[in-house]
C-alpha positions in Angstrom: 95.5 183.1 214.4 92.0 183.3 212.9 91.0 181.2 210.0 91.9 182.8 206.7 88.9 184.0 204.7 88.0 182.6 201.3 88.5 185.4 198.8 88.7 185.8 195.0 91.9 186.9 193.3 90.5 190.3 192.6 89.6 190.8 196.3 93.2 190.0 197.2 94.5 192.4 194.6 92.3 195.2 195.9 93.3 194.5 199.5 97.0 194.5 198.6 96.6 197.8 196.7 95.2 199.4 200.0 98.4 198.2 201.7 100.6 199.9 199.2 101.2 197.3 196.4 100.8 198.2 192.8 100.1 196.1 189.8 103.3 196.0 187.7 102.0 193.7 184.9 99.7 190.9 184.1 100.3 187.8 182.1 97.2 185.9 181.4 95.3 185.5 184.6 98.3 186.1 186.9 98.7 189.6 188.3 102.3 190.6 189.3 102.4 193.1 192.2 105.2 195.1 193.9 105.2 197.2 197.0 105.9 200.9 196.4 108.5 201.3 199.1 110.4 198.1 199.7 109.9 196.2 196.5 108.3 193.0 198.0 106.7 191.1 195.1 104.0 188.5 194.6 101.9 186.9 192.0 98.1 186.6 192.5 96.1 184.4 190.2 92.8 186.0 189.1 90.4 183.4 187.6 86.9 184.6 187.0 84.4 182.9 189.2 87.0 181.0 191.3 88.2 181.5 194.9 91.8 181.4 196.1 92.5 178.5 198.3 93.4 179.3 201.9 96.8 177.6 201.6 97.7 179.8 198.6 96.6 183.0 200.4 98.8 181.9 203.4 101.7 181.4 201.0 101.2 184.9 199.4 101.1 186.5 202.9 104.3 184.6 203.9 106.1 185.6 200.8 105.2 189.3 201.5 106.2 188.9 205.2 102.7 190.2 206.0 100.7 189.0 209.0 97.1 188.0 208.7 96.0 190.8 211.0 97.8 193.5 208.9 96.3 192.0 205.7 92.8 192.2 207.1 93.3 195.7 208.6 94.9 197.0 205.5 98.3 197.8 207.0 101.6 196.8 205.5 
């Protein structure tokens, strides 16, 4: 497995939207997202000017049962 990229919260939200997730609500700086077809959900913190740690990105991908390759290619 390749090293996970360092991304901002907004970049992760945009990438997940390409895969089929939609923003269902936002509370403060946390964006709640759900997949259109199978209702997988996750929360992405979006803090202006801050990057998401690789360990948190890995946890988000594990929660969504999404591989690194599918995340990067935009499949889900």
